[in-house]
ZAMARGU-4260 file (C-alpha; in steps of 0.2 Angstrom, whole numbers, plus 5000, padded with zeros to 4 digits):
<rodrens>
0) 5004/5416/5102 | 5022/5424/5100 | 5020/5423/5081 | 5003/5430/5082 | 5009/5445/5092
5) 5024/5448/5079 | 5011/5448/5065 | 5000/5460/5074 | 5015/5472/5077 | 5020/5471/5059
10) 5003/5475/5053 | 5002/5490/5066 | 5018/5497/5059 | 5013/5495/5041 | 4996/5504/5045
15) 5005/5517/5055 | 5016/5521/5041 | 5002/5522/5029 | 4993/5534/5040 | 5008/5545/5042
20) 5011/5548/5023 | 4993/5550/5020 | 4992/5563/5034 | 5007/5573/5028 | 5001/5572/5010
25) 4983/5579/5015 | 4991/5593/5026 | 5003/5599/5013 | 4999/5612/5000 | 5003/5601/4984
30) 5008/5612/4969 | 5010/5604/4952 | 5018/5618/4941 | 5015/5610/4924 | 5000/5600/4917
35) 4996/5600/4899 | 4978/5596/4900 | 4972/5611/4891 | 4980/5606/4875 | 4971/5589/4877
40) 4955/5598/4880 | 4957/5609/4864 | 4964/5595/4853 | 4955/5580/4859 | 4939/5587/4865
45) 4940/5580/4882 | 4931/5588/4897 | 4941/5590/4913 | 4926/5589/4925 | 4921/5572/4919
50) 4929/5555/4923 | 4943/5553/4911 | 4952/5538/4920 | 4960/5528/4906 | 4959/5542/4894
55) 4970/5556/4901 | 4982/5558/4915 | 4971/5571/4923 | 4953/5576/4928 | 4945/5586/4942
60) 4940/5571/4952 | 4957/5563/4952 | 4965/5580/4956 | 4956/5580/4972 | 4960/5561/4976
65) 4978/5564/4972 | 4978/5579/4985 | 4983/5592/4972 | 4978/5609/4979 | 4987/5621/4967
70) 4988/5617/4948 | 4997/5628/4935 | 4990/5623/4919 | 5001/5624/4904 | 4996/5635/4889
75) 5005/5627/4874 | 5006/5627/4856 | 5021/5621/4846 | 5032/5629/4832 | 5018/5627/4819
80) 5010/5642/4827 | 5018/5659/4824 | 5013/5677/4821 | 4995/5678/4819 | 4990/5661/4826
85) 5001/5658/4842 | 4993/5671/4853 | 4976/5666/4847 | 4979/5648/4851 | 4985/5652/4868
90) 4969/5662/4872 | 4959/5648/4866 | 4966/5637/4879 | 4964/5651/4892 | 4946/5652/4887
95) 4945/5633/4890 | 4952/5635/4908 | 4940/5649/4912 | 4925/5639/4905 | 4930/5624/4916
100) 4932/5635/4932 | 4916/5644/4928 | 4906/5627/4928 | 4914/5622/4945 | 4914/5638/4956
105) 4912/5628/4972 | 4927/5617/4968 | 4939/5627/4957 | 4945/5645/4957 | 4957/5655/4946
110) 4969/5664/4957 | 4979/5679/4953 | 4989/5682/4969 | 4998/5673/4983 | 4984/5678/4995
115) 4970/5672/4983 | 4979/5655/4982 | 4980/5653/5001 | 4961/5658/5002 | 4956/5645/4988
120) 4966/5631/4997 | 4958/5636/5014 | 4941/5635/5005 | 4945/5617/4998 | 4945/5624/4980
125) 4958/5619/4967 | 4968/5635/4965 | 4971/5637/4946 | 4985/5647/4938 | 4992/5646/4920
130) 5009/5646/4913 | 5013/5650/4894 | 5025/5637/4888 | 5034/5646/4874 | 5038/5664/4872
135) 5033/5663/4853 | 5015/5665/4860 | 5018/5684/4864 | 5022/5686/4845 | 5036/5699/4849
140) 5023/5710/4857 | 5024/5717/4875 | 5005/5720/4875 | 5002/5702/4873 | 5013/5699/4888
145) 5002/5711/4898 | 4986/5703/4891 | 4992/5685/4897 | 4996/5692/4914 | 4979/5700/4916
150) 4971/5683/4911 | 4980/5674/4926 | 4996/5668/4917 | 5009/5668/4931 | 5024/5661/4922
155) 5031/5661/4905 | 5043/5648/4898 | 5054/5659/4887 | 5055/5646/4874 | 5048/5629/4870
160) 5059/5618/4859 | 5058/5631/4846 | 5068/5647/4848 | 5060/5664/4847 | 5067/5679/4838
165) 5074/5685/4855 | 5079/5669/4864 | 5086/5652/4859 | 5080/5635/4865 | 5090/5621/4873
170) 5086/5610/4858 | 5092/5623/4845 | 5108/5627/4855 | 5112/5609/4858 | 5110/5605/4840
175) 5117/5622/4833 | 5101/5622/4823 | 5096/5640/4825 | 5106/5652/4813 | 5108/5668/4822
180) 5124/5678/4825 | 5124/5673/4843 | 5114/5662/4855 | 5105/5668/4871 | 5094/5683/4874
185) 5095/5698/4863 | 5090/5716/4869 | 5072/5713/4866 | 5073/5696/4876 | 5081/5705/4891
190) 5067/5718/4890 | 5054/5703/4891 | 5063/5697/4907 | 5063/5714/4915 | 5045/5716/4910
195) 5040/5700/4918 | 5049/5705/4934 | 5039/5721/4934 | 5023/5712/4931 | 5026/5699/4944
200) 5026/5685/4931 | 5039/5671/4935 | 5052/5668/4922 | 5053/5650/4918 | 5070/5643/4912
205) 5064/5626/4907 | 5067/5622/4889 | 5079/5637/4886 | 5097/5635/4880 | 5112/5637/4892
210) 5117/5654/4884 | 5099/5660/4886 | 5099/5653/4904 | 5115/5663/4909 | 5108/5679/4901
215) 5092/5677/4911 | 5101/5674/4927 | 5111/5690/4923 | 5096/5700/4920 | 5082/5695/4932
220) 5079/5703/4948 | 5067/5690/4955 | 5068/5672/4959 | 5066/5661/4943 | 5058/5644/4941
225) 5061/5628/4931 | 5043/5623/4929 | 5047/5605/4923 | 5065/5600/4922 | 5076/5586/4929
230) 5095/5583/4932 | 5107/5582/4918 | 5120/5573/4929 | 5108/5558/4931 | 5100/5559/4913
235) 5111/5569/4901 | 5098/5576/4889 | 5097/5594/4882 | 5082/5598/4892 | 5089/5594/4909
240) 5099/5606/4921 | 5117/5604/4924 | 5125/5606/4941 | 5131/5624/4939 | 5113/5629/4933
245) 5105/5620/4948 | 5117/5630/4960 | 5113/5647/4950 | 5094/5644/4953 | 5097/5641/4971
250) 5108/5656/4973 | 5094/5666/4964 | 5082/5660/4977 | 5072/5650/4963 | 5065/5632/4963
255) 5067/5617/4951 | 5051/5608/4948 | 5056/5590/4944 | 5049/5583/4927 | 5041/5566/4928
260) 5044/5561/4910 | 5054/5544/4909 | 5065/5551/4895 | 5071/5565/4907 | 5073/5553/4922
265) 5081/5537/4915 | 5097/5538/4905 | 5093/5522/4896 | 5076/5527/4891 | 5081/5536/4875
270) 5090/5520/4869 | 5075/5510/4872 | 5063/5522/4864 | 5075/5523/4849 | 5072/5505/4846
275) 5053/5507/4848 | 5054/5522/4836 | 5063/5512/4822 | 5051/5498/4824 | 5036/5510/4821
280) 5045/5523/4810 | 5033/5522/4796 | 5018/5527/4807 | 5028/5541/4815 | 5033/5548/4798
285) 5015/5547/4792 | 5008/5556/4807 | 5021/5570/4807 | 5019/5572/4788 | 5001/5577/4792
290) 5008/5590/4803 | 4999/5583/4818 | 5005/5590/4835 | 5017/5581/4846 | 5003/5579/4859
295) 4992/5570/4847 | 5005/5559/4840 | 5011/5554/4858 | 4993/5551/4863 | 4990/5539/4848
300) 5006/5529/4852 | 5003/5528/4870 | 4986/5520/4868 | 4990/5509/4853 | 5007/5502/4860
305) 5003/5503/4878 | 5011/5486/4882 | 5027/5490/4873 | 5029/5507/4881 | 5025/5500/4898
310) 5040/5489/4900 | 5051/5504/4896 | 5045/5514/4911 | 5058/5517/4925 | 5055/5514/4944
315) 5047/5528/4955 | 5064/5527/4964 | 5072/5536/4950 | 5061/5551/4952 | 5066/5552/4970
320) 5084/5551/4965 | 5083/5567/4955 | 5075/5576/4970 | 5089/5569/4981 | 5102/5575/4969
325) 5096/5593/4969 | 5094/5592/4988 | 5112/5586/4991 | 5119/5599/4979 | 5109/5615/4985
330) 5098/5609/4999 | 5079/5605/5001 | 5073/5623/4998 | 5075/5623/4980 | 5066/5608/4973
335) 5047/5604/4969 | 5036/5595/4957 | 5032/5599/4939 | 5024/5583/4933 | 5021/5587/4914
340) 5005/5575/4915 | 4995/5575/4899 | 5010/5581/4890 | 5020/5565/4892 | 5017/5547/4886
345) 5028/5539/4900 | 5031/5542/4918 | 5039/5531/4932 | 5030/5515/4936 | 5015/5519/4948
350) 5013/5536/4942 | 4999/5534/4930 | 4990/5551/4933 | 4987/5565/4946 | 4979/5552/4958
355) 4996/5545/4961 | 5004/5560/4969 | 5003/5552/4987 | 5015/5538/4981 | 5029/5552/4980
360) 5025/5557/4998 | 5026/5539/5003 | 5043/5537/4994 | 5050/5553/5002 | 5046/5546/5019
365) 5055/5530/5015 | 5070/5540/5010 | 5071/5548/5027 | 5064/5565/5023 | 5056/5574/5037
370) 5038/5580/5037 | 5044/5598/5036 | 5055/5595/5021 | 5042/5584/5012 | 5030/5599/5013
375) 5043/5610/5006 | 5045/5598/4991 | 5027/5596/4988 | 5023/5614/4987 | 5031/5625/5000
380) 5046/5630/4990 | 5036/5635/4975 | 5024/5645/4986 | 5040/5655/4992 | 5045/5659/4974
385) 5027/5664/4969 | 5026/5675/4984 | 5043/5683/4980 | 5037/5687/4962 | 5019/5692/4966
390) 5015/5710/4962 | 4996/5708/4960 | 4986/5722/4967 | 4970/5720/4957 | 4965/5727/4940
395) 4958/5744/4938
</rodrens>
């Protein structure tokens, strides 16, 4: 009898814990600030409002099952798009978002303001925004920046891996590959940041070089975001943020949305992937010679060599380590989630898609985070920054 009572008590505690994390997760306004599905939609002709389990990391049904209440969809094209094509490609992806939402008015809504976002969440609709991932898509024209804002774009990542004529990327600065007189923002770049502040479009410092970063911090009058970046001290790759950058974002009142990509979380992943790459180099070279986008190449390899890539994935605890690190340096008010789902081919074990967000809540509880702090991490911190940037008063 005594053993039966012990077993019943353990089962009760396990069930109680499960109910606790599920309750917290369902009550939180979960915001994911970076999802690349729209690029998949355009390039692979997949339909968001269908069951894509096993095909993509995201679809509408799994967004709801994962408790996502606010999704910022990335508008992305790479360095192969420039003047005369980048802005058009970005608008093609925006058209896709509008079409998806138009088919699902009862469950999705494009939101332009903080108040509209809260209203959509209250009505149990997926609140949808977009973020342009790469300043090359404005094609050096302020009018294009205005156009993006009017279409619901609420942040712009100043560069992708490729630099623009007015800002240098982390990749180019780290490799000293961009031949200019100086790195960072030039005068036009500073005007872009000021214009974004004026519009109410959040300045995204993910992907930008260190010199560009510090120029941004000296120029912006609004809190910034890092829409999908992780911690350099734990995983020293050019895309991650160093301690002084983390402190600067916190001092600015901004927020760092931690990226789920294995290569930005696990310091051993690059070495493992290099071995994988050398083994399949011929296939990689053939695909890149065809000028296929990085997303198409990654998707191909993730499906063909799933087993090989699976064993390279880090544990979920490593993602929580990156969150912990930021919290220990600057506090719990400056960290959130920017998954990069459907733009990455590897995430920690257990995070196979948007349906797995509740596992993060469960892991945060096990680390000792309070309900209040978990809700900040899941979305509250981003909402604060969005509200601080929001200038939307409706369009005339």
